[in-house]
N, C-alpha and C positions, 0 to 999 in steps of 0.2 A: 625257281619254281614259279612260272607265270600264273597270275590270277586269271580267272576267278576260281580255279580248281585247287588252289592251295588251301591250307587249313584256315587261314584268315580271310581268304577271298582276294587277297592282295598279291602283288608281285613280292616274292620272298627269296632272299639269298641266305643260304646256310654255309657256314664255314666249318669244315671238319679239320681240327688241328690236334696236335699231340696234347694229351690231357694232363700234363704236369701242371700243378697249380700256378707256379710262377710263369710258365709259358702262357697259359690261358689269361692270367692277369695282365701280362704285358700286351697281349693282343687286344683285350678289351679296352685297356687304357689307350692304346693307339687309335682304336675306332672312336672312342669318345673324344679324343683330341681333334678328330676330323669331323665332329658334329653329331656323332651318334649319341644316344642316351640309353640308360638302362630301362628295361620295361618295368612298368608298375605292376602291382599285384593283379594277377589274372588278365593282364592287358591283351595278350594274344587271344585268349578265349573270348574276351569282350569284343575284340575286333571281329572275330568269327561270328559272334552273335549279331553285331551291328551290320555286317555284310550279308546276313541271311544264311550263313553256313550252318548255324546252330540255332535252335530255339533256346529260350532261357533255361528251361528245366534240364535240357541237355548240357548246357554250360555248367549248371550246378552239379550235374552228374560227374563231370570231369573233376571238380573240386572234391566231391564225395569219394571218387575213386582214388585220388591222391591220399586222402585222409583215412581211407578204410582201415579198420583194425581187425576185422574178422572176415572169414571167407564169405559169409552171408552178406556183409556190407559190400564186398567187391562185386558179388553177383548182382545185388540191387543197383549199385552204381552203374554197372555195365548196361543194365536194362534201361536205366535213365538215359545214358548216353545214346543208346540205340533208338530212343524216341518212343518207347512203349507207353510211358505215362502221357507224353504229349498227344499221342494218337487217341488215348481214352478220353483225355480232357477235351480235345478238339471235337470229338464226336458228341460229347455232352453239350459243349458250348454251342455247336452248330444246331443241335436239336432245340435248345432253349432259344436261340436266335430265331429259328424258323417259327416257333410258337409266338414269340414277341411280334414278329412281322405279321403273322396272321391276325393277331389281336389288334395291332395298330391299323390294319386295313379296315377294321370295323369301327374305328373311333368316330367317324362322321355319321355313321348310320347304326347307332346302338339299338334302335328299335327293331332292326332286322336280324339281330342276334337271337338264334333259337336256343331254347333250353338245352337241347341236345348238344349244341356247340359248346356251351358252358360246361356241361358234364364231361365232354371229351377233353376239353382243355384241362379241367381239374384232374382227370385220370392221367393225362400226360405229365402234368406237374408232379403228381404223386410218384410216378415212375422215375422222373428225373431227379427228384429230391432223394428218393431211395438209393439211387446210384451214388450220389455224393455222400449220403450217410453211410453207405457200405464202405466207402474209402476211409471215412473217419473212424469207423468201427474197427478196421484192421490196421490203423496207423500204429497203435501201440505194439502190435505184434511185429511189425516191420522195424520199429525202433529198437525193440528188444533184440532182434536178430542182428542189428547193426552194432550193438554195444555188447561188451562183455559183462554179464551179470556177476555180481559179487556173492559168492556162497561162503558163509562164515561158519566155521566149526567152533562151537562154544560149549561151555560146561565147567564143572568144578575142576580143581587141580587133580591130576592123575586120572582123568576120565578117558584118556587114550586119544586125545585130539591129535597130538603130533604124530603118533603112530599111524592113525587113520589118514592123516594128511599125506604122509610118505607113501602109504599103501595105495591111495588113490592116484598119486603122481607116478608111482612105479619107480621111485628113486628116493634116496635119503636127502631130504631138503631141510627138515626141522630136527632139532636135537631131541632125542627121546631119552628120558631118565625117570627112574622110580621116585626121585626126589621131588616133592611138591614145590611148585613155583619155579621150575626150571625155565619155562617159557616166560620171558620178561616183556616181550614186545610181540606184536603181531608179525607173522611171516606170510607172504602171499606168493602165489605162482600161477601161471597160466595153465589151464587144463581143458582138454576137449572131452566132452561127455555126450555120447550119442549124437554127434554132429554139431553140438552147441559148444561155443568157446566161452569159458567162464574164468573168473579169477577166484581161485580157492584161497581162503584165508584161515590160517591157524592162529588162535588167540591165546593169551595168558588165561590160566584158570581163574574162575570167579569164586571168591570167598569174601565174607564180610570182615573177618578179623585177621589182620596181618600187621606186624611191627616193622616190616621191611618196606622202606620208602620207595625203593625201585619197583618192587612187586606191586605196591599200591598204585604207582603210576601206570604199570602195565595193565592192571585191572581196569583203570579208567579208559585206557586206549581200547581195551577189549569191548567195553560197553559202547564206545563210539563206533566201532566196527559193526557191532550188532545193530545199532540204530540205522546205519547206512546200508545194510545188507538187502539184497534182493531176496535171499533165502537164508534162514538161520537153521543150521543142523545142530540140534541140542543133544549132547552126548552125556549118558550116565553109564558107568561101568557095571557089569554083571556081578562084580565082587564087592560092591558097596551099595548101601541104601541111598535114597535120595538125599543129596547134599544141599540143593538149592531148588527153588521153585522154577520149573521149566517155563519158557515163554508160552503165551496163549496161542501164538501162531508159529508156524515153522514145522520142521520135520524132527520127530523124536526118535532117537536111535540109542539102542543099548549096545555099548561097546564091550569088548573082551568076552564075547559069547563063548569062547573056548573054555572059560572058567565057570560056565553055568548060565542061569537065567533067572532074573527076578521080575522081569517085565515082559511077559509073553506076548502082550498086545503091541509092543513096540517093534520096530524094525531092528533086527539083531545083526551085528557084524563082528568080525574078528580080523584085526589087522595081521595077526600071527598066522592064521590058517587061510585067510581069504574068504571065509564064510560071509555071505551076504553082500559082498562088494558089488557084484553085478546088479543085484536088486536095488542097492543104494544108488548106484549111478542112474538106473532107469527111473527111480523115484525123483531124484533131483531134476533130471531132464523133463519129466512130466510136469512137475510143479512150476518150472520156469516157463515151459511152453504154454501152460494154461489150457485154454479151450482149443488150441491148435488152429486159431483163425489164420486164414491165408494172409501173410503179411503184405501190406501195401508198400510200394516202393517210394511213395511220396515222402518228401522231407518236411520239416516243421513249417516252412513258409507255404508249401503246397497245402498242408493241412489247414492252415489259417485261412487261406483263400477259398478252399473248398467248403470250409465251415461257414464263411460269410455268404457264399453262393447258396448253400443249402438253406440258410436262414432267410435269404431273400426269396427263394422259391416257396418256402413255407408261408411267408407273408403274402405272396401273390395268390397262393391257394386259398388263404383265409379271405382275401379280398373278393375272390370269385364267389366264395361260399356266401358272403354277405351282400352280394349284388352291388359291390362298390363300383364307382366309375372305372371304365376300362383303361383310362389314362393311368390310374394308379397301379393297376395290374401290370401294364406295359412298362412302367417305370421300374417296378421291382424286378421284372424279368431282365431289364437292361442292366440293373445292378448285378444280378446273378451272372449275366453274360460277361460283364467286365471283370468280375472277380475271377472267373474261370480263365479268361484270356490273360490275366496277369500271371498265371502259372507258367504259360509258355512264352509270355512277353510279346505276343503278336496279337494286337487288338485293333480290329477295324474301327472301333469306336474312339480310338485315341491311343497315342504311344504310352508305354509304361513310364512312370516318373523317373527322373534322374536320381532322386534320393533312393529309390528302390534299387536301381542298378548299382549305385555306389555302395550300398550296404552289402549287396550280394558279392560283388567282385573284390571288396576289401577283405573278404575272408579267404581269398585264394593265397597260395604261396606266391612268392615273387616270380614274375615272368609268366609262365604257362597259365 
């Protein structure tokens, strides 16, 4: 495949061979004996970036696509690879650069700068900063969509946690028994709820007094799972009074509703009849989604650079407000422009540092 239209922009040769491990190994060894070497982490993608075939955030999108663990993560990574984020960032970077250029054109004649010009500059800065702040505001929603939230079922022994766990999964995964303390360790399984992919965790029942050392260890692990949960679903059965204080946050559910009700203001479910399961799924999905902010597809590095750019724009706006020298305003705008350019890795003000590239591509799997 001749360059520059190959993936890396270079001349590329692909060998299609029988895929037996020993056969492939012998062919690779023969190539290395004749001077070839194994590719380093992300080397092909890095070469594509260095030859202008990909921008940096597109290259990161490839790594994100390989590592994706949810459907939402795959969708976001594909949008990164397609250049959606890069186009948004470049539009903002260009606008900030145009404003910096206009202000720099007035450095030698500050006395000719009208009050209306300063007001317009500040209005533009407010809009540009708001754009970056909006990205930051929806970063958490995008991160949640890329990751599987941990939903932990907790409560006293015999609260019906394992039965509800199986009912939500639609299959028997955890042992269900009327004997208290049957669940000795946490059990987890992947579950899709209303389009969200979560990890559902069944835990050992919580109680203060137990002479069983193994159960005591299980209770300790339950508390660890509760502490690390995105959402805790606290269960208390309809056939028993409160056995332990429920957590101050989380979702309170009365289980075994087919046996009656002691807590009419709680969400009621029955693993036996299926009562309330649809409502419970909807409640879990709603609590995880939160305010339904449209998720931003940017990754953590992109968030950091956008945050730095927004801070620089805020500083420039404050300098304009206090009638500071225009050189200082232009400097802050240059900082914002460079931070935005680091997201895509294409900066007219200077190349992105080798240390940044090394950190990014070291996270790739070997080769691609």
